[in-house]
PDB file of N, CA, C and O in Angstrom:
ATOM      1  N   MET A   1      25.349  15.188  22.672  1.00  0.00           N
ATOM      2  CA  MET A   1      24.023  15.005  23.252  1.00  0.00           C
ATOM      3  C   MET A   1      22.926  15.427  22.274  1.00  0.00           C
ATOM      4  O   MET A   1      21.925  14.732  22.101  1.00  0.00           O
ATOM      5  N   GLU A   2      23.140  16.597  21.632  1.00  0.00           N
ATOM      6  CA  GLU A   2      22.136  17.071  20.680  1.00  0.00           C
ATOM      7  C   GLU A   2      22.021  16.129  19.482  1.00  0.00           C
ATOM      8  O   GLU A   2      20.930  15.905  18.959  1.00  0.00           O
ATOM      9  N   ASP A   3      23.165  15.580  19.053  1.00  0.00           N
ATOM     10  CA  ASP A   3      23.139  14.641  17.930  1.00  0.00           C
ATOM     11  C   ASP A   3      22.337  13.396  18.289  1.00  0.00           C
ATOM     12  O   ASP A   3      21.571  12.887  17.470  1.00  0.00           O
ATOM     13  N   ARG A   4      22.513  12.913  19.499  1.00  0.00           N
ATOM     14  CA  ARG A   4      21.774  11.726  19.941  1.00  0.00           C
ATOM     15  C   ARG A   4      20.280  12.020  19.997  1.00  0.00           C
ATOM     16  O   ARG A   4      19.465  11.173  19.630  1.00  0.00           O
ATOM     17  N   CYS A   5      19.920  13.203  20.449  1.00  0.00           N
ATOM     18  CA  CYS A   5      18.506  13.599  20.525  1.00  0.00           C
ATOM     19  C   CYS A   5      17.914  13.715  19.109  1.00  0.00           C
ATOM     20  O   CYS A   5      16.794  13.269  18.858  1.00  0.00           O
ATOM     21  N   ALA A   6      18.673  14.312  18.201  1.00  0.00           N
ATOM     22  CA  ALA A   6      18.209  14.447  16.821  1.00  0.00           C
ATOM     23  C   ALA A   6      18.052  13.071  16.180  1.00  0.00           C
ATOM     24  O   ALA A   6      17.073  12.821  15.477  1.00  0.00           O
ATOM     25  N   ASP A   7      19.013  12.176  16.420  1.00  0.00           N
ATOM     26  CA  ASP A   7      18.913  10.808  15.891  1.00  0.00           C
ATOM     27  C   ASP A   7      17.685  10.095  16.438  1.00  0.00           C
ATOM     28  O   ASP A   7      16.995   9.382  15.709  1.00  0.00           O
ATOM     29  N   SER A   8      17.417  10.291  17.718  1.00  0.00           N
ATOM     30  CA  SER A   8      16.261   9.667  18.345  1.00  0.00           C
ATOM     31  C   SER A   8      14.969  10.183  17.720  1.00  0.00           C
ATOM     32  O   SER A   8      14.044   9.410  17.473  1.00  0.00           O
ATOM     33  N   MET A   9      14.908  11.464  17.469  1.00  0.00           N
ATOM     34  CA  MET A   9      13.716  12.039  16.852  1.00  0.00           C
ATOM     35  C   MET A   9      13.532  11.512  15.427  1.00  0.00           C
ATOM     36  O   MET A   9      12.406  11.244  15.007  1.00  0.00           O
ATOM     37  N   LEU A  10      14.635  11.363  14.681  1.00  0.00           N
ATOM     38  CA  LEU A  10      14.548  10.821  13.333  1.00  0.00           C
ATOM     39  C   LEU A  10      14.070   9.365  13.359  1.00  0.00           C
ATOM     40  O   LEU A  10      13.262   8.960  12.523  1.00  0.00           O
ATOM     41  N   LEU A  11      14.564   8.594  14.305  1.00  0.00           N
ATOM     42  CA  LEU A  11      14.126   7.206  14.435  1.00  0.00           C
ATOM     43  C   LEU A  11      12.651   7.116  14.808  1.00  0.00           C
ATOM     44  O   LEU A  11      11.932   6.250  14.310  1.00  0.00           O
ATOM     45  N   GLN A  12      12.207   7.998  15.672  1.00  0.00           N
ATOM     46  CA  GLN A  12      10.787   8.020  16.046  1.00  0.00           C
ATOM     47  C   GLN A  12       9.918   8.374  14.847  1.00  0.00           C
ATOM     48  O   GLN A  12       8.850   7.792  14.658  1.00  0.00           O
ATOM     49  N   GLU A  13      10.370   9.320  14.043  1.00  0.00           N
ATOM     50  CA  GLU A  13       9.612   9.710  12.853  1.00  0.00           C
ATOM     51  C   GLU A  13       9.567   8.562  11.846  1.00  0.00           C
ATOM     52  O   GLU A  13       8.521   8.295  11.254  1.00  0.00           O
ATOM     53  N   GLU A  14      10.690   7.891  11.653  1.00  0.00           N
ATOM     54  CA  GLU A  14      10.739   6.729  10.758  1.00  0.00           C
ATOM     55  C   GLU A  14       9.796   5.636  11.242  1.00  0.00           C
ATOM     56  O   GLU A  14       9.093   5.022  10.440  1.00  0.00           O
ATOM     57  N   ASP A  15       9.775   5.392  12.541  1.00  0.00           N
ATOM     58  CA  ASP A  15       8.890   4.387  13.132  1.00  0.00           C
ATOM     59  C   ASP A  15       7.420   4.757  12.912  1.00  0.00           C
ATOM     60  O   ASP A  15       6.596   3.897  12.603  1.00  0.00           O
ATOM     61  N   ARG A  16       7.103   6.038  13.075  1.00  0.00           N
ATOM     62  CA  ARG A  16       5.734   6.508  12.860  1.00  0.00           C
ATOM     63  C   ARG A  16       5.320   6.290  11.406  1.00  0.00           C
ATOM     64  O   ARG A  16       4.206   5.841  11.137  1.00  0.00           O
ATOM     65  N   ARG A  17       6.220   6.610  10.467  1.00  0.00           N
ATOM     66  CA  ARG A  17       5.900   6.419   9.050  1.00  0.00           C
ATOM     67  C   ARG A  17       5.750   4.940   8.710  1.00  0.00           C
ATOM     68  O   ARG A  17       4.895   4.576   7.902  1.00  0.00           O
ATOM     69  N   MET A  18       6.565   4.088   9.312  1.00  0.00           N
ATOM     70  CA  MET A  18       6.454   2.636   9.066  1.00  0.00           C
ATOM     71  C   MET A  18       5.132   2.090   9.607  1.00  0.00           C
ATOM     72  O   MET A  18       4.500   1.263   8.949  1.00  0.00           O
ATOM     73  N   ARG A  19       4.705   2.531  10.779  1.00  0.00           N
ATOM     74  CA  ARG A  19       3.409   2.089  11.319  1.00  0.00           C
ATOM     75  C   ARG A  19       2.277   2.542  10.415  1.00  0.00           C
ATOM     76  O   ARG A  19       1.349   1.778  10.150  1.00  0.00           O
ATOM     77  N   TYR A  20       2.345   3.775   9.940  1.00  0.00           N
ATOM     78  CA  TYR A  20       1.330   4.288   9.030  1.00  0.00           C
ATOM     79  C   TYR A  20       1.327   3.478   7.728  1.00  0.00           C
ATOM     80  O   TYR A  20       0.263   3.155   7.200  1.00  0.00           O
ATOM     81  N   LEU A  21       2.505   3.153   7.217  1.00  0.00           N
ATOM     82  CA  LEU A  21       2.618   2.335   6.016  1.00  0.00           C
ATOM     83  C   LEU A  21       1.936   0.989   6.196  1.00  0.00           C
ATOM     84  O   LEU A  21       1.161   0.568   5.337  1.00  0.00           O
ATOM     85  N   ARG A  22       2.213   0.313   7.298  1.00  0.00           N
ATOM     86  CA  ARG A  22       1.589  -0.990   7.557  1.00  0.00           C
ATOM     87  C   ARG A  22       0.073  -0.858   7.624  1.00  0.00           C
ATOM     88  O   ARG A  22      -0.650  -1.681   7.061  1.00  0.00           O
ATOM     89  N   THR A  23      -0.405   0.167   8.305  1.00  0.00           N
ATOM     90  CA  THR A  23      -1.843   0.397   8.414  1.00  0.00           C
ATOM     91  C   THR A  23      -2.454   0.658   7.043  1.00  0.00           C
ATOM     92  O   THR A  23      -3.508   0.110   6.720  1.00  0.00           O
ATOM     93  N   LEU A  24      -1.816   1.473   6.253  1.00  0.00           N
ATOM     94  CA  LEU A  24      -2.306   1.817   4.918  1.00  0.00           C
ATOM     95  C   LEU A  24      -2.364   0.583   4.017  1.00  0.00           C
ATOM     96  O   LEU A  24      -3.359   0.363   3.327  1.00  0.00           O
ATOM     97  N   VAL A  25      -1.317  -0.209   4.023  1.00  0.00           N
ATOM     98  CA  VAL A  25      -1.264  -1.414   3.187  1.00  0.00           C
ATOM     99  C   VAL A  25      -2.320  -2.423   3.641  1.00  0.00           C
ATOM    100  O   VAL A  25      -3.045  -2.977   2.815  1.00  0.00           O
ATOM    101  N   ASP A  26      -2.407  -2.658   4.939  1.00  0.00           N
ATOM    102  CA  ASP A  26      -3.394  -3.612   5.454  1.00  0.00           C
ATOM    103  C   ASP A  26      -4.824  -3.159   5.158  1.00  0.00           C
ATOM    104  O   ASP A  26      -5.669  -3.963   4.763  1.00  0.00           O
ATOM    105  N   PHE A  27      -5.084  -1.870   5.351  1.00  0.00           N
ATOM    106  CA  PHE A  27      -6.423  -1.345   5.075  1.00  0.00           C
ATOM    107  C   PHE A  27      -6.771  -1.497   3.595  1.00  0.00           C
ATOM    108  O   PHE A  27      -7.883  -1.904   3.256  1.00  0.00           O
ATOM    109  N   THR A  28      -5.833  -1.174   2.726  1.00  0.00           N
ATOM    110  CA  THR A  28      -6.072  -1.281   1.291  1.00  0.00           C
ATOM    111  C   THR A  28      -6.348  -2.730   0.893  1.00  0.00           C
ATOM    112  O   THR A  28      -7.271  -3.004   0.125  1.00  0.00           O
ATOM    113  N   ALA A  29      -5.549  -3.645   1.415  1.00  0.00           N
ATOM    114  CA  ALA A  29      -5.755  -5.061   1.114  1.00  0.00           C
ATOM    115  C   ALA A  29      -7.135  -5.513   1.583  1.00  0.00           C
ATOM    116  O   ALA A  29      -7.844  -6.185   0.834  1.00  0.00           O
ATOM    117  N   GLN A  30      -7.525  -5.165   2.790  1.00  0.00           N
ATOM    118  CA  GLN A  30      -8.830  -5.578   3.312  1.00  0.00           C
ATOM    119  C   GLN A  30      -9.978  -4.941   2.535  1.00  0.00           C
ATOM    120  O   GLN A  30     -11.011  -5.574   2.316  1.00  0.00           O
ATOM    121  N   LEU A  31      -9.800  -3.705   2.125  1.00  0.00           N
ATOM    122  CA  LEU A  31     -10.830  -3.028   1.332  1.00  0.00           C
ATOM    123  C   LEU A  31     -11.080  -3.782   0.022  1.00  0.00           C
ATOM    124  O   LEU A  31     -12.229  -3.967  -0.380  1.00  0.00           O
ATOM    125  N   ILE A  32     -10.020  -4.209  -0.630  1.00  0.00           N
ATOM    126  CA  ILE A  32     -10.163  -4.951  -1.886  1.00  0.00           C
ATOM    127  C   ILE A  32     -10.751  -6.333  -1.628  1.00  0.00           C
ATOM    128  O   ILE A  32     -11.650  -6.771  -2.347  1.00  0.00           O
ATOM    129  N   ILE A  33     -10.251  -7.015  -0.616  1.00  0.00           N
ATOM    130  CA  ILE A  33     -10.715  -8.371  -0.312  1.00  0.00           C
ATOM    131  C   ILE A  33     -12.191  -8.380   0.050  1.00  0.00           C
ATOM    132  O   ILE A  33     -12.937  -9.238  -0.421  1.00  0.00           O
ATOM    133  N   GLN A  34     -12.617  -7.451   0.869  1.00  0.00           N
ATOM    134  CA  GLN A  34     -13.991  -7.447   1.365  1.00  0.00           C
ATOM    135  C   GLN A  34     -14.934  -6.612   0.522  1.00  0.00           C
ATOM    136  O   GLN A  34     -16.151  -6.693   0.690  1.00  0.00           O
ATOM    137  N   GLY A  35     -14.386  -5.800  -0.393  1.00  0.00           N
ATOM    138  CA  GLY A  35     -15.206  -4.841  -1.129  1.00  0.00           C
ATOM    139  C   GLY A  35     -15.950  -5.370  -2.322  1.00  0.00           C
ATOM    140  O   GLY A  35     -16.840  -4.698  -2.841  1.00  0.00           O
ATOM    141  N   ARG A  36     -15.602  -6.582  -2.780  1.00  0.00           N
ATOM    142  CA  ARG A  36     -16.260  -7.136  -3.973  1.00  0.00           C
ATOM    143  C   ARG A  36     -16.304  -6.095  -5.086  1.00  0.00           C
ATOM    144  O   ARG A  36     -17.367  -5.808  -5.636  1.00  0.00           O
ATOM    145  N   MET A  37     -15.153  -5.537  -5.411  1.00  0.00           N
ATOM    146  CA  MET A  37     -15.113  -4.466  -6.404  1.00  0.00           C
ATOM    147  C   MET A  37     -14.573  -4.962  -7.737  1.00  0.00           C
ATOM    148  O   MET A  37     -13.997  -6.045  -7.835  1.00  0.00           O
ATOM    149  N   ASN A  38     -14.772  -4.149  -8.745  1.00  0.00           N
ATOM    150  CA  ASN A  38     -14.251  -4.539 -10.051  1.00  0.00           C
ATOM    151  C   ASN A  38     -12.761  -4.198 -10.125  1.00  0.00           C
ATOM    152  O   ASN A  38     -12.246  -3.411  -9.331  1.00  0.00           O
ATOM    153  N   ARG A  39     -12.098  -4.799 -11.081  1.00  0.00           N
ATOM    154  CA  ARG A  39     -10.653  -4.677 -11.216  1.00  0.00           C
ATOM    155  C   ARG A  39     -10.192  -3.222 -11.392  1.00  0.00           C
ATOM    156  O   ARG A  39      -9.253  -2.816 -10.707  1.00  0.00           O
ATOM    157  N   PRO A  40     -10.800  -2.423 -12.271  1.00  0.00           N
ATOM    158  CA  PRO A  40     -10.334  -1.038 -12.430  1.00  0.00           C
ATOM    159  C   PRO A  40     -10.427  -0.220 -11.133  1.00  0.00           C
ATOM    160  O   PRO A  40      -9.541   0.584 -10.843  1.00  0.00           O
ATOM    161  N   ASP A  41     -11.485  -0.422 -10.364  1.00  0.00           N
ATOM    162  CA  ASP A  41     -11.609   0.301  -9.094  1.00  0.00           C
ATOM    163  C   ASP A  41     -10.511  -0.108  -8.117  1.00  0.00           C
ATOM    164  O   ASP A  41      -9.922   0.738  -7.445  1.00  0.00           O
ATOM    165  N   ALA A  42     -10.242  -1.404  -8.042  1.00  0.00           N
ATOM    166  CA  ALA A  42      -9.193  -1.894  -7.142  1.00  0.00           C
ATOM    167  C   ALA A  42      -7.827  -1.368  -7.582  1.00  0.00           C
ATOM    168  O   ALA A  42      -7.020  -0.964  -6.745  1.00  0.00           O
ATOM    169  N   GLU A  43      -7.568  -1.371  -8.867  1.00  0.00           N
ATOM    170  CA  GLU A  43      -6.290  -0.857  -9.372  1.00  0.00           C
ATOM    171  C   GLU A  43      -6.135   0.627  -9.070  1.00  0.00           C
ATOM    172  O   GLU A  43      -5.036   1.087  -8.761  1.00  0.00           O
ATOM    173  N   CYS A  44      -7.215   1.370  -9.156  1.00  0.00           N
ATOM    174  CA  CYS A  44      -7.195   2.797  -8.828  1.00  0.00           C
ATOM    175  C   CYS A  44      -6.859   3.008  -7.351  1.00  0.00           C
ATOM    176  O   CYS A  44      -6.048   3.871  -7.015  1.00  0.00           O
ATOM    177  N   ILE A  45      -7.471   2.232  -6.484  1.00  0.00           N
ATOM    178  CA  ILE A  45      -7.209   2.325  -5.048  1.00  0.00           C
ATOM    179  C   ILE A  45      -5.742   2.005  -4.760  1.00  0.00           C
ATOM    180  O   ILE A  45      -5.100   2.690  -3.963  1.00  0.00           O
ATOM    181  N   VAL A  46      -5.220   0.982  -5.398  1.00  0.00           N
ATOM    182  CA  VAL A  46      -3.820   0.606  -5.184  1.00  0.00           C
ATOM    183  C   VAL A  46      -2.888   1.710  -5.685  1.00  0.00           C
ATOM    184  O   VAL A  46      -1.867   1.985  -5.054  1.00  0.00           O
ATOM    185  N   GLU A  47      -3.217   2.332  -6.787  1.00  0.00           N
ATOM    186  CA  GLU A  47      -2.383   3.413  -7.307  1.00  0.00           C
ATOM    187  C   GLU A  47      -2.361   4.607  -6.362  1.00  0.00           C
ATOM    188  O   GLU A  47      -1.304   5.200  -6.143  1.00  0.00           O
ATOM    189  N   VAL A  48      -3.502   4.965  -5.803  1.00  0.00           N
ATOM    190  CA  VAL A  48      -3.551   6.064  -4.827  1.00  0.00           C
ATOM    191  C   VAL A  48      -2.700   5.706  -3.613  1.00  0.00           C
ATOM    192  O   VAL A  48      -1.951   6.539  -3.103  1.00  0.00           O
ATOM    193  N   MET A  49      -2.819   4.468  -3.158  1.00  0.00           N
ATOM    194  CA  MET A  49      -2.027   4.016  -2.016  1.00  0.00           C
ATOM    195  C   MET A  49      -0.539   4.053  -2.355  1.00  0.00           C
ATOM    196  O   MET A  49       0.268   4.471  -1.525  1.00  0.00           O
ATOM    197  N   ARG A  50      -0.160   3.622  -3.560  1.00  0.00           N
ATOM    198  CA  ARG A  50       1.250   3.646  -3.986  1.00  0.00           C
ATOM    199  C   ARG A  50       1.807   5.070  -3.960  1.00  0.00           C
ATOM    200  O   ARG A  50       2.925   5.293  -3.495  1.00  0.00           O
ATOM    201  N   LEU A  51       1.035   6.021  -4.455  1.00  0.00           N
ATOM    202  CA  LEU A  51       1.480   7.415  -4.443  1.00  0.00           C
ATOM    203  C   LEU A  51       1.676   7.926  -3.020  1.00  0.00           C
ATOM    204  O   LEU A  51       2.625   8.661  -2.746  1.00  0.00           O
ATOM    205  N   GLN A  52       0.780   7.535  -2.116  1.00  0.00           N
ATOM    206  CA  GLN A  52       0.908   7.933  -0.715  1.00  0.00           C
ATOM    207  C   GLN A  52       2.174   7.327  -0.096  1.00  0.00           C
ATOM    208  O   GLN A  52       2.886   7.997   0.652  1.00  0.00           O
ATOM    209  N   ILE A  53       2.443   6.073  -0.408  1.00  0.00           N
ATOM    210  CA  ILE A  53       3.654   5.422   0.106  1.00  0.00           C
ATOM    211  C   ILE A  53       4.893   6.147  -0.403  1.00  0.00           C
ATOM    212  O   ILE A  53       5.837   6.369   0.355  1.00  0.00           O
ATOM    213  N   LEU A  54       4.896   6.518  -1.682  1.00  0.00           N
ATOM    214  CA  LEU A  54       6.064   7.196  -2.234  1.00  0.00           C
ATOM    215  C   LEU A  54       6.212   8.618  -1.704  1.00  0.00           C
ATOM    216  O   LEU A  54       7.311   9.170  -1.736  1.00  0.00           O
ATOM    217  N   ARG A  55       5.141   9.214  -1.223  1.00  0.00           N
ATOM    218  CA  ARG A  55       5.259  10.502  -0.531  1.00  0.00           C
ATOM    219  C   ARG A  55       5.913  10.304   0.837  1.00  0.00           C
ATOM    220  O   ARG A  55       6.725  11.116   1.279  1.00  0.00           O
ATOM    221  N   LEU A  56       5.544   9.214   1.488  1.00  0.00           N
ATOM    222  CA  LEU A  56       6.132   8.907   2.796  1.00  0.00           C
ATOM    223  C   LEU A  56       7.606   8.522   2.682  1.00  0.00           C
ATOM    224  O   LEU A  56       8.420   8.877   3.534  1.00  0.00           O
ATOM    225  N   PHE A  57       7.936   7.793   1.620  1.00  0.00           N
ATOM    226  CA  PHE A  57       9.283   7.270   1.420  1.00  0.00           C
ATOM    227  C   PHE A  57       9.741   7.585  -0.008  1.00  0.00           C
ATOM    228  O   PHE A  57       9.746   6.710  -0.873  1.00  0.00           O
ATOM    229  N   PRO A  58      10.125   8.845  -0.244  1.00  0.00           N
ATOM    230  CA  PRO A  58      10.544   9.240  -1.599  1.00  0.00           C
ATOM    231  C   PRO A  58      11.709   8.377  -2.092  1.00  0.00           C
ATOM    232  O   PRO A  58      12.612   8.024  -1.333  1.00  0.00           O
ATOM    233  N   GLY A  59      11.658   8.050  -3.389  1.00  0.00           N
ATOM    234  CA  GLY A  59      12.737   7.300  -4.007  1.00  0.00           C
ATOM    235  C   GLY A  59      12.707   5.806  -3.741  1.00  0.00           C
ATOM    236  O   GLY A  59      13.657   5.102  -4.086  1.00  0.00           O
ATOM    237  N   LYS A  60      11.642   5.307  -3.136  1.00  0.00           N
ATOM    238  CA  LYS A  60      11.559   3.883  -2.810  1.00  0.00           C
ATOM    239  C   LYS A  60      10.666   3.122  -3.783  1.00  0.00           C
ATOM    240  O   LYS A  60      10.028   2.139  -3.409  1.00  0.00           O
ATOM    241  N   ASN A  61      10.621   3.577  -5.030  1.00  0.00           N
ATOM    242  CA  ASN A  61       9.792   2.922  -6.046  1.00  0.00           C
ATOM    243  C   ASN A  61      10.160   1.448  -6.203  1.00  0.00           C
ATOM    244  O   ASN A  61       9.282   0.588  -6.263  1.00  0.00           O
ATOM    245  N   GLU A  62      11.455   1.162  -6.270  1.00  0.00           N
ATOM    246  CA  GLU A  62      11.899  -0.223  -6.462  1.00  0.00           C
ATOM    247  C   GLU A  62      11.495  -1.097  -5.274  1.00  0.00           C
ATOM    248  O   GLU A  62      11.091  -2.246  -5.452  1.00  0.00           O
ATOM    249  N   THR A  63      11.605  -0.557  -4.084  1.00  0.00           N
ATOM    250  CA  THR A  63      11.197  -1.299  -2.885  1.00  0.00           C
ATOM    251  C   THR A  63       9.703  -1.603  -2.944  1.00  0.00           C
ATOM    252  O   THR A  63       9.282  -2.714  -2.624  1.00  0.00           O
ATOM    253  N   TYR A  64       8.898  -0.618  -3.354  1.00  0.00           N
ATOM    254  CA  TYR A  64       7.460  -0.841  -3.514  1.00  0.00           C
ATOM    255  C   TYR A  64       7.219  -1.966  -4.522  1.00  0.00           C
ATOM    256  O   TYR A  64       6.423  -2.873  -4.276  1.00  0.00           O
ATOM    257  N   ASP A  65       7.916  -1.896  -5.660  1.00  0.00           N
ATOM    258  CA  ASP A  65       7.710  -2.900  -6.713  1.00  0.00           C
ATOM    259  C   ASP A  65       8.080  -4.304  -6.264  1.00  0.00           C
ATOM    260  O   ASP A  65       7.459  -5.275  -6.696  1.00  0.00           O
ATOM    261  N   ILE A  66       9.070  -4.423  -5.412  1.00  0.00           N
ATOM    262  CA  ILE A  66       9.512  -5.737  -4.938  1.00  0.00           C
ATOM    263  C   ILE A  66       8.593  -6.280  -3.851  1.00  0.00           C
ATOM    264  O   ILE A  66       8.256  -7.464  -3.856  1.00  0.00           O
ATOM    265  N   ILE A  67       8.187  -5.421  -2.922  1.00  0.00           N
ATOM    266  CA  ILE A  67       7.450  -5.887  -1.739  1.00  0.00           C
ATOM    267  C   ILE A  67       5.939  -5.850  -1.927  1.00  0.00           C
ATOM    268  O   ILE A  67       5.261  -6.845  -1.672  1.00  0.00           O
ATOM    269  N   TYR A  68       5.407  -4.725  -2.367  1.00  0.00           N
ATOM    270  CA  TYR A  68       3.960  -4.535  -2.334  1.00  0.00           C
ATOM    271  C   TYR A  68       3.245  -4.826  -3.649  1.00  0.00           C
ATOM    272  O   TYR A  68       2.127  -5.342  -3.631  1.00  0.00           O
ATOM    273  N   ARG A  69       3.853  -4.513  -4.781  1.00  0.00           N
ATOM    274  CA  ARG A  69       3.174  -4.726  -6.067  1.00  0.00           C
ATOM    275  C   ARG A  69       2.728  -6.180  -6.236  1.00  0.00           C
ATOM    276  O   ARG A  69       1.575  -6.407  -6.601  1.00  0.00           O
ATOM    277  N   PRO A  70       3.594  -7.186  -5.986  1.00  0.00           N
ATOM    278  CA  PRO A  70       3.132  -8.577  -6.138  1.00  0.00           C
ATOM    279  C   PRO A  70       1.978  -8.933  -5.195  1.00  0.00           C
ATOM    280  O   PRO A  70       1.068  -9.672  -5.570  1.00  0.00           O
ATOM    281  N   ARG A  71       2.022  -8.412  -3.994  1.00  0.00           N
ATOM    282  CA  ARG A  71       0.944  -8.682  -3.035  1.00  0.00           C
ATOM    283  C   ARG A  71      -0.384  -8.150  -3.565  1.00  0.00           C
ATOM    284  O   ARG A  71      -1.394  -8.853  -3.536  1.00  0.00           O
ATOM    285  N   PHE A  72      -0.383  -6.915  -4.046  1.00  0.00           N
ATOM    286  CA  PHE A  72      -1.625  -6.332  -4.528  1.00  0.00           C
ATOM    287  C   PHE A  72      -2.084  -6.941  -5.846  1.00  0.00           C
ATOM    288  O   PHE A  72      -3.286  -7.045  -6.088  1.00  0.00           O
ATOM    289  N   GLU A  73      -1.154  -7.343  -6.697  1.00  0.00           N
ATOM    290  CA  GLU A  73      -1.553  -8.031  -7.926  1.00  0.00           C
ATOM    291  C   GLU A  73      -2.259  -9.339  -7.593  1.00  0.00           C
ATOM    292  O   GLU A  73      -3.283  -9.666  -8.194  1.00  0.00           O
ATOM    293  N   ARG A  74      -1.715 -10.088  -6.636  1.00  0.00           N
ATOM    294  CA  ARG A  74      -2.342 -11.349  -6.235  1.00  0.00           C
ATOM    295  C   ARG A  74      -3.736 -11.098  -5.673  1.00  0.00           C
ATOM    296  O   ARG A  74      -4.684 -11.795  -6.035  1.00  0.00           O
ATOM    297  N   ILE A  75      -3.869 -10.105  -4.790  1.00  0.00           N
ATOM    298  CA  ILE A  75      -5.167  -9.799  -4.176  1.00  0.00           C
ATOM    299  C   ILE A  75      -6.166  -9.357  -5.252  1.00  0.00           C
ATOM    300  O   ILE A  75      -7.316  -9.794  -5.246  1.00  0.00           O
ATOM    301  N   ILE A  76      -5.733  -8.503  -6.164  1.00  0.00           N
ATOM    302  CA  ILE A  76      -6.628  -8.044  -7.230  1.00  0.00           C
ATOM    303  C   ILE A  76      -7.053  -9.217  -8.104  1.00  0.00           C
ATOM    304  O   ILE A  76      -8.229  -9.342  -8.446  1.00  0.00           O
ATOM    305  N   ASN A  77      -6.115 -10.067  -8.464  1.00  0.00           N
ATOM    306  CA  ASN A  77      -6.456 -11.231  -9.294  1.00  0.00           C
ATOM    307  C   ASN A  77      -7.434 -12.169  -8.599  1.00  0.00           C
ATOM    308  O   ASN A  77      -8.307 -12.757  -9.238  1.00  0.00           O
ATOM    309  N   GLU A  78      -7.280 -12.301  -7.309  1.00  0.00           N
ATOM    310  CA  GLU A  78      -8.101 -13.254  -6.561  1.00  0.00           C
ATOM    311  C   GLU A  78      -9.465 -12.708  -6.134  1.00  0.00           C
ATOM    312  O   GLU A  78     -10.441 -13.457  -6.097  1.00  0.00           O
ATOM    313  N   PHE A  79      -9.545 -11.423  -5.811  1.00  0.00           N
ATOM    314  CA  PHE A  79     -10.750 -10.919  -5.146  1.00  0.00           C
ATOM    315  C   PHE A  79     -11.533  -9.862  -5.918  1.00  0.00           C
ATOM    316  O   PHE A  79     -12.472  -9.286  -5.369  1.00  0.00           O
ATOM    317  N   THR A  80     -11.182  -9.591  -7.159  1.00  0.00           N
ATOM    318  CA  THR A  80     -11.971  -8.620  -7.922  1.00  0.00           C
ATOM    319  C   THR A  80     -12.683  -9.339  -9.057  1.00  0.00           C
ATOM    320  O   THR A  80     -12.407 -10.502  -9.352  1.00  0.00           O
ATOM    321  N   TYR A  81     -13.588  -8.631  -9.673  1.00  0.00           N
ATOM    322  CA  TYR A  81     -14.278  -9.212 -10.814  1.00  0.00           C
ATOM    323  C   TYR A  81     -14.071  -8.331 -12.034  1.00  0.00           C
ATOM    324  O   TYR A  81     -13.822  -7.130 -11.926  1.00  0.00           O
ATOM    325  N   ASP A  82     -14.179  -8.945 -13.173  1.00  0.00           N
ATOM    326  CA  ASP A  82     -14.083  -8.249 -14.444  1.00  0.00           C
ATOM    327  C   ASP A  82     -15.436  -7.594 -14.683  1.00  0.00           C
ATOM    328  O   ASP A  82     -16.451  -8.284 -14.771  1.00  0.00           O
ATOM    329  N   SER A  83     -15.459  -6.291 -14.788  1.00  0.00           N
ATOM    330  CA  SER A  83     -16.738  -5.583 -14.931  1.00  0.00           C
ATOM    331  C   SER A  83     -17.476  -5.969 -16.202  1.00  0.00           C
ATOM    332  O   SER A  83     -18.687  -5.766 -16.290  1.00  0.00           O
ATOM    333  N   ASN A  84     -16.778  -6.520 -17.189  1.00  0.00           N
ATOM    334  CA  ASN A  84     -17.452  -6.968 -18.410  1.00  0.00           C
ATOM    335  C   ASN A  84     -18.164  -8.305 -18.211  1.00  0.00           C
ATOM    336  O   ASN A  84     -19.167  -8.585 -18.868  1.00  0.00           O
ATOM    337  N   ARG A  85     -17.633  -9.142 -17.285  1.00  0.00           N
ATOM    338  CA  ARG A  85     -18.227 -10.462 -17.047  1.00  0.00           C
ATOM    339  C   ARG A  85     -19.037 -10.525 -15.751  1.00  0.00           C
ATOM    340  O   ARG A  85     -19.912 -11.376 -15.591  1.00  0.00           O
ATOM    341  N   ALA A  86     -18.734  -9.617 -14.838  1.00  0.00           N
ATOM    342  CA  ALA A  86     -19.450  -9.537 -13.562  1.00  0.00           C
ATOM    343  C   ALA A  86     -19.402 -10.836 -12.762  1.00  0.00           C
ATOM    344  O   ALA A  86     -20.394 -11.243 -12.155  1.00  0.00           O
ATOM    345  N   THR A  87     -18.242 -11.478 -12.768  1.00  0.00           N
ATOM    346  CA  THR A  87     -18.048 -12.656 -11.938  1.00  0.00           C
ATOM    347  C   THR A  87     -16.805 -12.471 -11.087  1.00  0.00           C
ATOM    348  O   THR A  87     -15.837 -11.839 -11.509  1.00  0.00           O
ATOM    349  N   ILE A  88     -16.842 -13.024  -9.899  1.00  0.00           N
ATOM    350  CA  ILE A  88     -15.690 -12.941  -9.007  1.00  0.00           C
ATOM    351  C   ILE A  88     -14.638 -13.936  -9.471  1.00  0.00           C
ATOM    352  O   ILE A  88     -14.959 -15.084  -9.781  1.00  0.00           O
ATOM    353  N   HIS A  89     -13.388 -13.504  -9.521  1.00  0.00           N
ATOM    354  CA  HIS A  89     -12.275 -14.401  -9.892  1.00  0.00           C
ATOM    355  C   HIS A  89     -11.980 -15.329  -8.753  1.00  0.00           C
ATOM    356  O   HIS A  89     -11.082 -16.164  -8.854  1.00  0.00           O
TER     357      HIS A  89
END
């Protein structure tokens, strides 16, 4: 019985971290898309978000690189501007 309760608590904690992850990723993407920011600022925001994700899920660097890095690279390429040229890509 105690094992089942402990498993349930672990699953609830995992679910909470996954919901937070989705919120964090979605918020970061929207901030870049709507923020009209330059590329270095967007890259900095993504790096802070990446570090937060790896705190939530230690050892999941490869998973981040497969799932989230391409998404953020695409968003940065599409929605930021080069601060030297000051034009939106």
